[in-house]
C-alpha positions as a Python dict, from the first residue, in 0.01 Angstrom:
ca = {
    (1, 'M'): (0, 0, 0),
    (2, 'L'): (-266, 229, 146),
    (3, 'V'): (-543, -19, 69),
    (4, 'A'): (-330, -310, 191),
    (5, 'T'): (-246, -132, 516),
    (6, 'L'): (-612, -61, 585),
    (7, 'C'): (-689, -429, 521),
    (8, 'L'): (-404, -531, 750),
    (9, 'L'): (-533, -306, 1028),
    (10, 'V'): (-887, -439, 996),
    (11, 'F'): (-794, -809, 967),
    (12, 'Q'): (-542, -799, 1253),
    (13, 'F'): (-784, -608, 1471),
    (14, 'L'): (-1075, -845, 1409),
    (15, 'T'): (-862, -1156, 1454),
    (16, 'R'): (-710, -1045, 1781),
    (17, 'V'): (-1047, -943, 1919),
    (18, 'L'): (-1186, -1282, 1817),
    (19, 'V'): (-898, -1476, 1970),
    (20, 'I'): (-880, -1272, 2290),
    (21, 'H'): (-1251, -1320, 2353),
    (22, 'S'): (-1219, -1695, 2291),
    (23, 'I'): (-925, -1783, 2517),
    (24, 'T'): (-818, -1705, 2872),
    (25, 'V'): (-603, -1411, 2973),
    (26, 'E'): (-316, -1648, 3059),
    (27, 'Q'): (-336, -1817, 2719),
    (28, 'W'): (-329, -1481, 2541),
    (29, 'G'): (-20, -1389, 2742),
    (30, 'D'): (151, -1712, 2634),
    (31, 'F'): (46, -1652, 2272),
    (32, 'S'): (187, -1299, 2279),
    (33, 'L'): (515, -1407, 2437),
    (34, 'G'): (556, -1694, 2190),
    (35, 'L'): (486, -1459, 1902),
    (36, 'A'): (741, -1206, 2030),
    (37, 'L'): (1010, -1472, 2074),
    (38, 'T'): (965, -1640, 1736),
    (39, 'S'): (948, -1302, 1559),
    (40, 'F'): (1276, -1209, 1725),
    (41, 'L'): (1437, -1537, 1620),
    (42, 'A'): (1316, -1491, 1262),
    (43, 'L'): (1462, -1143, 1256),
    (44, 'L'): (1798, -1261, 1389),
    (45, 'S'): (1812, -1546, 1139),
    (46, 'S'): (1728, -1317, 845),
    (47, 'F'): (2069, -1156, 892),
    (48, 'G'): (1953, -821, 752),
    (49, 'V'): (1915, -966, 402),
    (50, 'P'): (1561, -838, 314),
    (51, 'T'): (1650, -472, 370),
    (52, 'A'): (1995, -513, 215),
    (53, 'V'): (1836, -661, -99),
    (54, 'A'): (1589, -373, -129),
    (55, 'R'): (1864, -112, -121),
    (56, 'S'): (2122, -304, -324),
    (57, 'L'): (1889, -355, -619),
    (58, 'A'): (1839, 22, -642),
    (59, 'F'): (2210, 60, -722),
    (60, 'E'): (2260, -227, -969),
    (61, 'T'): (2284, -133, -1337),
    (62, 'T'): (2243, -460, -1528),
    (63, 'M'): (2021, -764, -1527),
    (64, 'A'): (2320, -985, -1445),
    (65, 'D'): (2412, -778, -1140),
    (66, 'R'): (2054, -772, -1014),
    (67, 'W'): (2014, -1146, -1062),
    (68, 'K'): (2340, -1207, -874),
    (69, 'V'): (2199, -1019, -576),
    (70, 'V'): (1880, -1226, -594),
    (71, 'R'): (2070, -1558, -609),
    (72, 'T'): (2295, -1466, -319),
    (73, 'A'): (2008, -1349, -101),
    (74, 'S'): (1798, -1655, -184),
    (75, 'T'): (2077, -1898, -99),
    (76, 'V'): (2151, -1731, 233),
    (77, 'T'): (1787, -1690, 334),
    (78, 'F'): (1657, -2034, 238),
    (79, 'S'): (1946, -2208, 414),
    (80, 'A'): (1912, -1996, 726),
    (81, 'A'): (1534, -2045, 732),
    (82, 'V'): (1562, -2424, 742),
    (83, 'I'): (1830, -2414, 1010),
    (84, 'A'): (1636, -2162, 1221),
    (85, 'A'): (1315, -2366, 1210),
    (86, 'I'): (1500, -2683, 1315),
    (87, 'V'): (1680, -2508, 1601),
    (88, 'V'): (1362, -2348, 1737),
    (89, 'Y'): (1172, -2678, 1719),
    (90, 'F'): (1432, -2889, 1898),
    (91, 'F'): (1530, -2626, 2155),
    (92, 'A'): (1175, -2508, 2234),
    (93, 'S'): (1185, -2658, 2585),
    (94, 'Q'): (1515, -2489, 2668),
    (95, 'I'): (1389, -2150, 2544),
    (96, 'A'): (1069, -2190, 2746),
    (97, 'G'): (1277, -2284, 3050),
    (98, 'V'): (1448, -1943, 3045),
    (99, 'F'): (1108, -1789, 3120),
    (100, 'H'): (1011, -2066, 3363),
    (101, 'K'): (705, -2131, 3146),
    (102, 'P'): (699, -2494, 3024),
    (103, 'E'): (365, -2425, 2856),
    (104, 'L'): (558, -2213, 2603),
    (105, 'A'): (739, -2516, 2460),
    (106, 'P'): (456, -2654, 2240),
    (107, 'I'): (379, -2301, 2118),
    (108, 'L'): (740, -2250, 2010),
    (109, 'E'): (749, -2592, 1842),
    (110, 'L'): (445, -2502, 1635),
    (111, 'F'): (567, -2149, 1565),
    (112, 'S'): (902, -2281, 1438),
    (113, 'V'): (731, -2307, 1099),
    (114, 'T'): (644, -1938, 1107),
    (115, 'V'): (1008, -1850, 1176),
    (116, 'A'): (1110, -1993, 839),
    (117, 'A'): (802, -1861, 662),
    (118, 'T'): (859, -1508, 793),
    (119, 'M'): (1219, -1506, 675),
    (120, 'V'): (1144, -1630, 324),
    (121, 'S'): (838, -1409, 270),
    (122, 'Q'): (1030, -1098, 374),
    (123, 'V'): (1315, -1159, 135),
    (124, 'L'): (1083, -1245, -156),
    (125, 'A'): (892, -921, -99),
    (126, 'G'): (1228, -745, -62),
    (127, 'F'): (1320, -837, -420),
    (128, 'F'): (1021, -642, -549),
    (129, 'Q'): (1067, -365, -292),
    (130, 'G'): (1410, -294, -436),
    (131, 'L'): (1240, -243, -774),
    (132, 'E'): (992, -1, -612),
    (133, 'R'): (706, -248, -659),
    (134, 'V'): (490, -280, -351),
    (135, 'G'): (225, -514, -494),
    (136, 'P'): (365, -848, -372),
    (137, 'N'): (415, -730, -16),
    (138, 'A'): (78, -558, -14),
    (139, 'I'): (-118, -848, -161),
    (140, 'F'): (43, -1149, 5),
    (141, 'N'): (191, -1021, 333),
    (142, 'Q'): (-53, -745, 422),
    (143, 'I'): (-383, -871, 281),
    (144, 'L'): (-375, -1246, 220),
    (145, 'N'): (-178, -1344, 532),
    (146, 'P'): (-395, -1167, 795),
    (147, 'A'): (-712, -1252, 603),
    (148, 'L'): (-622, -1621, 615),
    (149, 'F'): (-547, -1598, 987),
    (150, 'L'): (-892, -1448, 1042),
    (151, 'V'): (-1057, -1722, 833),
    (152, 'F'): (-865, -2012, 988),
    (153, 'A'): (-902, -1880, 1343),
    (154, 'S'): (-1276, -1828, 1296),
    (155, 'L'): (-1316, -2177, 1151),
    (156, 'F'): (-1118, -2357, 1422),
    (157, 'L'): (-1276, -2160, 1705),
    (158, 'F'): (-1620, -2233, 1560),
    (159, 'F'): (-1542, -2603, 1593),
    (160, 'H'): (-1430, -2544, 1954),
    (161, 'W'): (-1061, -2613, 1899),
    (162, 'G'): (-987, -2334, 2144),
    (163, 'F'): (-633, -2213, 2207),
    (164, 'E'): (-476, -2484, 1989),
    (165, 'G'): (-703, -2383, 1701),
    (166, 'A'): (-585, -2020, 1725),
    (167, 'L'): (-221, -2132, 1717),
    (168, 'L'): (-278, -2363, 1422),
    (169, 'G'): (-468, -2092, 1233),
    (170, 'Y'): (-173, -1855, 1272),
    (171, 'V'): (74, -2111, 1138),
    (172, 'L'): (-145, -2210, 842),
    (173, 'S'): (-192, -1848, 742),
    (174, 'W'): (186, -1812, 702),
    (175, 'V'): (225, -2139, 511),
    (176, 'V'): (-50, -2068, 258),
    (177, 'S'): (40, -1702, 199),
    (178, 'L'): (409, -1792, 155),
    (179, 'A'): (318, -2059, -101),
    (180, 'A'): (116, -1805, -298),
    (181, 'L'): (397, -1548, -281),
    (182, 'G'): (647, -1812, -393),
    (183, 'V'): (441, -1894, -704),
    (184, 'Y'): (405, -1523, -785),
    (185, 'T'): (780, -1466, -746),
    (186, 'A'): (865, -1758, -973),
    (187, 'L'): (641, -1616, -1244),
    (188, 'R'): (705, -1242, -1213),
    (189, 'L'): (1049, -1172, -1066),
    (190, 'K'): (1269, -1229, -1373),
    (191, 'P'): (1055, -1010, -1603),
    (192, 'A'): (1051, -738, -1336),
    (193, 'L'): (1431, -751, -1302),
    (194, 'A'): (1476, -738, -1679),
    (195, 'T'): (1247, -437, -1712),
    (196, 'A'): (1421, -250, -1431),
    (197, 'A'): (1763, -327, -1576),
    (198, 'T'): (1680, -134, -1895),
    (199, 'R'): (1651, 194, -1709),
    (200, 'A'): (1936, 440, -1759),
    (201, 'F'): (2173, 477, -1464),
    (202, 'D'): (2210, 851, -1419),
    (203, 'G'): (2386, 942, -1101),
    (204, 'D'): (2680, 875, -877),
    (205, 'A'): (2747, 552, -693),
    (206, 'S'): (2929, 706, -397),
    (207, 'A'): (2663, 576, -159),
    (208, 'R'): (2687, 218, -286),
    (209, 'V'): (2761, -35, -11),
    (210, 'P'): (2872, -394, -85),
    (211, 'F'): (2586, -639, -35),
    (212, 'F'): (2733, -846, 249),
    (213, 'E'): (2865, -542, 430),
    (214, 'L'): (2521, -387, 403),
    (215, 'A'): (2353, -711, 514),
    (216, 'I'): (2575, -745, 821),
    (217, 'T'): (2522, -383, 919),
    (218, 'L'): (2148, -398, 865),
    (219, 'F'): (2137, -726, 1056),
    (220, 'G'): (2261, -535, 1355),
    (221, 'V'): (2011, -260, 1286),
    (222, 'A'): (1720, -505, 1259),
    (223, 'A'): (1820, -701, 1568),
    (224, 'L'): (1861, -388, 1777),
    (225, 'A'): (1537, -242, 1641),
    (226, 'Y'): (1359, -558, 1748),
    (227, 'V'): (1508, -527, 2096),
    (228, 'T'): (1365, -176, 2103),
    (229, 'S'): (1025, -305, 1991),
    (230, 'Y'): (990, -625, 2194),
    (231, 'G'): (1259, -625, 2461),
    (232, 'D'): (1025, -473, 2719),
    (233, 'T'): (760, -741, 2650),
    (234, 'I'): (1011, -1023, 2692),
    (235, 'I'): (1156, -872, 3010),
    (236, 'L'): (804, -820, 3144),
    (237, 'G'): (753, -1194, 3095),
    (238, 'L'): (1062, -1261, 3306),
    (239, 'F'): (936, -1066, 3607),
    (240, 'K'): (556, -1075, 3584),
    (241, 'P'): (289, -1345, 3530),
    (242, 'A'): (123, -1420, 3197),
    (243, 'T'): (-183, -1212, 3291),
    (244, 'T'): (31, -897, 3311),
    (245, 'V'): (194, -978, 2978),
    (246, 'A'): (-152, -1026, 2828),
    (247, 'Q'): (-276, -691, 2959),
    (248, 'Y'): (32, -516, 2826),
    (249, 'S'): (6, -694, 2492),
    (250, 'T'): (-349, -574, 2439),
    (251, 'A'): (-237, -214, 2496),
    (252, 'M'): (56, -273, 2261),
    (253, 'T'): (-182, -422, 2003),
    (254, 'L'): (-350, -84, 1972),
    (255, 'A'): (-26, 113, 1996),
    (256, 'R'): (135, -94, 1721),
    (257, 'L'): (-141, 17, 1486),
    (258, 'F'): (65, 335, 1456),
    (259, 'L'): (361, 129, 1333),
    (260, 'V'): (149, -76, 1094),
    (261, 'S'): (-6, 235, 942),
    (262, 'A'): (335, 395, 907),
    (263, 'G'): (443, 92, 703),
    (264, 'T'): (237, 229, 414),
    (265, 'I'): (502, 495, 356),
    (266, 'T'): (818, 358, 516),
    (267, 'Y'): (817, 35, 314),
    (268, 'I'): (856, 212, -18),
    (269, 'F'): (1055, 511, 109),
    (270, 'L'): (1383, 316, 145),
    (271, 'P'): (1433, 226, -225),
    (272, 'V'): (1294, 562, -337),
    (273, 'A'): (1537, 747, -110),
    (274, 'A'): (1821, 529, -241),
    (275, 'R'): (1732, 616, -602),
    (276, 'L'): (1707, 989, -525),
    (277, 'R'): (2041, 972, -344),
    (278, 'R'): (2193, 801, -647),
    (279, 'Q'): (2056, 1078, -867),
    (280, 'R'): (2151, 1343, -608),
    (281, 'D'): (1798, 1481, -636),
    (282, 'F'): (1781, 1609, -280),
    (283, 'G'): (1511, 1862, -362),
    (284, 'T'): (1266, 1588, -455),
    (285, 'L'): (1375, 1392, -148),
    (286, 'R'): (1292, 1685, 80),
    (287, 'R'): (951, 1743, -78),
    (288, 'S'): (869, 1371, -75),
    (289, 'Y'): (962, 1352, 292),
    (290, 'V'): (718, 1627, 388),
    (291, 'T'): (438, 1483, 174),
    (292, 'S'): (494, 1136, 319),
    (293, 'S'): (500, 1271, 673),
    (294, 'R'): (165, 1443, 619),
    (295, 'W'): (1, 1122, 502),
    (296, 'L'): (145, 939, 801),
    (297, 'L'): (0, 1210, 1022),
    (298, 'A'): (-342, 1181, 857),
    (299, 'I'): (-355, 814, 958),
    (300, 'A'): (-202, 855, 1305),
    (301, 'L'): (-391, 1161, 1427),
    (302, 'P'): (-731, 986, 1466),
    (303, 'M'): (-570, 694, 1648),
    (304, 'F'): (-397, 934, 1885),
    (305, 'F'): (-716, 1109, 1991),
    (306, 'V'): (-921, 791, 2028),
    (307, 'F'): (-658, 583, 2209),
    (308, 'F'): (-530, 863, 2436),
    (309, 'F'): (-851, 1041, 2538),
    (310, 'D'): (-1064, 726, 2540),
    (311, 'A'): (-810, 462, 2641),
    (312, 'S'): (-1036, 269, 2880),
    (313, 'E'): (-1328, 266, 2637),
    (314, 'S'): (-1098, 155, 2352),
    (315, 'L'): (-971, -144, 2550),
    (316, 'R'): (-1316, -235, 2678),
    (317, 'F'): (-1470, -206, 2332),
    (318, 'T'): (-1205, -421, 2164),
    (319, 'F'): (-1088, -673, 2424),
    (320, 'G'): (-1327, -667, 2718),
    (321, 'A'): (-1332, -532, 3073),
    (322, 'A'): (-1053, -764, 3189),
    (323, 'Y'): (-799, -558, 2993),
    (324, 'V'): (-906, -206, 3098),
    (325, 'V'): (-629, -209, 3360),
    (326, 'G'): (-387, -140, 3075),
    (327, 'A'): (-545, 199, 2994),
    (328, 'P'): (-271, 416, 3156),
    (329, 'A'): (-6, 216, 2972),
    (330, 'L'): (-196, 262, 2646),
    (331, 'Q'): (-195, 639, 2696),
    (332, 'V'): (182, 642, 2742),
    (333, 'L'): (234, 418, 2439),
    (334, 'T'): (0, 635, 2231),
    (335, 'I'): (186, 957, 2308),
    (336, 'S'): (524, 811, 2211),
    (337, 'S'): (388, 647, 1897),
    (338, 'F'): (230, 971, 1784),
    (339, 'V'): (548, 1170, 1848),
    (340, 'A'): (746, 914, 1647),
    (341, 'V'): (501, 949, 1357),
    (342, 'L'): (534, 1329, 1371),
    (343, 'L'): (904, 1290, 1291),
    (344, 'G'): (828, 1124, 957),
    (345, 'P'): (993, 822, 788),
    (346, 'A'): (1339, 913, 916),
    (347, 'P'): (1496, 563, 953),
    (348, 'P'): (1419, 441, 595),
    (349, 'A'): (1517, 780, 455),
    (350, 'L'): (1854, 765, 629),
    (351, 'G'): (1893, 404, 518),
    (352, 'G'): (1840, 515, 160),
    (353, 'M'): (2124, 762, 206),
    (354, 'G'): (2353, 465, 270),
    (355, 'E'): (2433, 551, 632),
    (356, 'A'): (2365, 204, 768),
    (357, 'R'): (2647, 215, 1024),
    (358, 'L'): (2514, 537, 1168),
    (359, 'I'): (2165, 384, 1187),
    (360, 'M'): (2311, 88, 1374),
    (361, 'G'): (2461, 328, 1626),
    (362, 'F'): (2125, 496, 1673),
    (363, 'T'): (1944, 164, 1717),
    (364, 'L'): (2211, 54, 1964),
    (365, 'A'): (2150, 365, 2172),
    (366, 'S'): (1773, 307, 2156),
    (367, 'S'): (1810, -60, 2253),
    (368, 'I'): (2038, 17, 2547),
    (369, 'V'): (1785, 270, 2674),
    (370, 'N'): (1496, 24, 2637),
    (371, 'I'): (1674, -268, 2805),
    (372, 'G'): (1822, -51, 3080),
    (373, 'L'): (1489, 109, 3165),
    (374, 'S'): (1309, -226, 3139),
    (375, 'F'): (1531, -401, 3393),
    (376, 'T'): (1519, -94, 3618),
    (377, 'I'): (1150, -6, 3633),
    (378, 'I'): (954, -314, 3520),
    (379, 'P'): (1015, -500, 3850),
    (380, 'L'): (872, -195, 4032),
    (381, 'Y'): (596, -72, 3804),
    (382, 'G'): (501, -373, 3592),
    (383, 'L'): (326, -298, 3266),
    (384, 'M'): (350, 81, 3318),
    (385, 'G'): (726, 41, 3350),
    (386, 'A'): (734, -155, 3026),
    (387, 'A'): (530, 117, 2855),
    (388, 'I'): (770, 389, 2969),
    (389, 'A'): (1077, 191, 2860),
    (390, 'W'): (931, 123, 2515),
    (391, 'S'): (812, 480, 2472),
    (392, 'V'): (1144, 646, 2545),
    (393, 'A'): (1328, 414, 2307),
    (394, 'R'): (1053, 444, 2044),
    (395, 'V'): (1098, 822, 2020),
    (396, 'L'): (1477, 827, 2056),
    (397, 'Y'): (1550, 619, 1745),
    (398, 'P'): (1365, 826, 1479),
    (399, 'A'): (1464, 1148, 1655),
    (400, 'L'): (1834, 1067, 1613),
    (401, 'C'): (1778, 968, 1249),
    (402, 'L'): (1591, 1289, 1175),
    (403, 'A'): (1861, 1497, 1343),
    (404, 'R'): (2116, 1348, 1102),
    (405, 'L'): (1887, 1401, 802),
    (406, 'T'): (1830, 1763, 899),
    (407, 'T'): (2194, 1853, 958),
    (408, 'A'): (2340, 1663, 661),
    (409, 'Y'): (2066, 1684, 396),
    (410, 'Q'): (1826, 1957, 519),
    (411, 'V'): (1547, 1697, 525),
    (412, 'T'): (1277, 1776, 782),
    (413, 'P'): (896, 1751, 796),
    (414, 'F'): (857, 2069, 998),
    (415, 'R'): (757, 2305, 719),
    (416, 'S'): (466, 2549, 731),
    (417, 'H'): (237, 2330, 521),
    (418, 'Y'): (297, 2048, 772),
    (419, 'L'): (257, 2249, 1090),
    (420, 'K'): (-44, 2468, 996),
    (421, 'P'): (-301, 2188, 945),
    (422, 'L'): (-163, 2008, 1251),
    (423, 'A'): (-211, 2317, 1468),
    (424, 'V'): (-566, 2375, 1338),
    (425, 'S'): (-657, 2009, 1393),
    (426, 'L'): (-530, 2013, 1750),
    (427, 'A'): (-713, 2338, 1823),
    (428, 'I'): (-1041, 2180, 1709),
    (429, 'L'): (-1009, 1822, 1831),
    (430, 'V'): (-862, 1871, 2179),
    (431, 'P'): (-1168, 2062, 2309),
    (432, 'V'): (-1401, 1815, 2135),
    (433, 'F'): (-1246, 1511, 2306),
    (434, 'L'): (-1200, 1689, 2640),
    (435, 'F'): (-1534, 1863, 2681),
    (436, 'V'): (-1785, 1763, 2412),
    (437, 'V'): (-1741, 1384, 2429),
    (438, 'P'): (-1523, 1321, 2736),
    (439, 'H'): (-1670, 975, 2805),
    (440, 'P'): (-1828, 846, 2486),
    (441, 'H'): (-2011, 517, 2460),
    (442, 'P'): (-1774, 262, 2300),
    (443, 'I'): (-2006, 227, 2003),
    (444, 'Y'): (-1924, 587, 1903),
    (445, 'L'): (-1546, 534, 1888),
    (446, 'P'): (-1541, 454, 1512),
    (447, 'L'): (-1737, 774, 1448),
    (448, 'L'): (-1489, 977, 1650),
    (449, 'F'): (-1210, 819, 1449),
    (450, 'L'): (-1372, 935, 1125),
    (451, 'L'): (-1431, 1279, 1276),
    (452, 'A'): (-1059, 1322, 1343),
    (453, 'V'): (-974, 1218, 987),
    (454, 'G'): (-1222, 1468, 846),
    (455, 'V'): (-1095, 1750, 1065),
    (456, 'F'): (-733, 1698, 957),
    (457, 'L'): (-815, 1677, 586),
    (458, 'G'): (-1044, 1979, 621),
    (459, 'S'): (-764, 2168, 796),
    (460, 'I'): (-537, 2113, 497),
    (461, 'I'): (-799, 2265, 266),
    (462, 'L'): (-881, 2545, 511),
    (463, 'T'): (-516, 2651, 549),
    (464, 'R'): (-453, 2620, 173),
    (465, 'T'): (-161, 2388, 232),
    (466, 'I'): (-228, 2114, -21),
    (467, 'D'): (108, 1981, -136),
    (468, 'P'): (171, 1928, -510),
    (469, 'G'): (252, 1570, -421),
    (470, 'D'): (-98, 1527, -276),
    (471, 'L'): (-241, 1572, -625),
    (472, 'V'): (-73, 1247, -723),
    (473, 'V'): (-345, 1074, -523),
    (474, 'V'): (-613, 1236, -738),
    (475, 'G'): (-429, 1125, -1049),
    (476, 'A'): (-401, 771, -916),
    (477, 'V'): (-775, 757, -846),
    (478, 'E'): (-854, 887, -1193),
    (479, 'H'): (-621, 632, -1349),
    (480, 'R'): (-743, 333, -1145),
    (481, 'L'): (-1112, 411, -1193),
    (482, 'N'): (-1068, 540, -1550),
    (483, 'I'): (-1256, 863, -1475),
    (484, 'R'): (-1180, 1234, -1480),
    (485, 'L'): (-1243, 1469, -1189),
    (486, 'P'): (-1166, 1812, -1335),
    (487, 'R'): (-1367, 2015, -1081),
    (488, 'L'): (-1209, 1838, -785),
    (489, 'R'): (-863, 1883, -931),
    (490, 'Q'): (-929, 2253, -1003),
    (491, 'F'): (-1058, 2306, -649),
    (492, 'L'): (-753, 2137, -494),
    (493, 'E'): (-507, 2317, -721),
    (494, 'S'): (-652, 2651, -608),
    (495, 'R'): (-546, 2560, -252),
    (496, 'T'): (-205, 2417, -338),
    (497, 'I'): (117, 2570, -212),
    (498, 'P'): (371, 2677, -476),
    (499, 'P'): (623, 2403, -562),
    (500, 'A'): (956, 2436, -386),
    (501, 'V'): (1268, 2519, -581),
    (502, 'N'): (1503, 2224, -618),
    (503, 'V'): (1829, 2330, -459),
    (504, 'P'): (2074, 2036, -462),
    (505, 'L'): (2336, 1989, -197),
    (506, 'P'): (2691, 2088, -281),
    (507, 'T'): (2911, 1806, -410),
    (508, 'G'): (3022, 1596, -116),
    (509, 'G'): (2722, 1699, 93),
}
């Protein structure tokens, strides 16, 4: 997942830079709005099934029960995908008319294919996610899909197909990657289910939720979460021209890198948390949460310093001078994204606990805040208003989830071995970005990114706060490369904090 996420970041970044430099600002605004709308429709049509599958499989005890979940989810998803694609295609003009943008209609007609492809690929990956296997999602959705988009877009733009070539490249990337994932699923899913079904079921099933009840609840969660993520962009399109949407979308492109990087941990944390809840191993859950939060922080901290302190240079370096106007919005989005990362993988952790209804309440509160602020301040402040609305909602949702985790399960990232390296990193990097390199040449931005990574990792060693879970990474490297690193392991172990004592919650906690 770490390798796949890095590939996803690189491929998405390169493709968007290529496309943005090859089309007009207005066309990029239409592309972004069409992408937001079709992604929202795909999410609505999925009906919460992908996430429900991932959690349900963690609680099934036999091959027959697991296969029943797979059959049910497949029937619902494949049927809904066909219907959704047909509806989007034939009602594209009406949807575009809501935004008074007739040029959106052909984009939505073409993207109707991606609506179905998104739904099916998510549920296929969800089957393996429920078995704690991240390979299919990593290989096909996070590496192959964006790599194909980069290849197709480059090819079509080289032959001067322009805006239409970029749209077609996006659609083809989904079709080809879905076909590959479908073949893999047909060959590997049944053996994976059979292997998982042989594991002993040791734990209580008090957190089990019926599949359809879970799907309906998580449908509401997913829909409301999407409103939190994209509602401001859609509302901005209602009040402002395509150029403003394009400028905001470029800032959001960088801000969403925080979310993409967080997917490395959050994707697998849901089924793991469900298994630990089933086993009532809350001690391991607490330790895993802190370790996961630190790895999220290691990825997010460099992005925070580069995008916040050098917002204008980041936009100019990646998208061109026409998009520098979005720098203040990028700073606001960066702050909120970083704060959300600091809270750790709270939503998937709470989902693993089986508290889907409570999560839906939290997402409802976040969505209401986003929509309310968007309609209130976007007409007055444009893209800055959209940034503020998104930022408030972005922090509120994980904060509410973490508050519940802390009070009910004593799960929190804010332990000494999380806070010490963070404090040392901030003490070093803030003066560097403020005074040493206040206005760096854009070409130095990648070097500053690497500097921030090195400072954070060095701070962990300096403060002797290496977590026992961090050593798993060393073991994984040794296993994958078939080598032994005894001196490195000995050095890291000498700076490792003592393992925490596993104190389970009282029964009923």
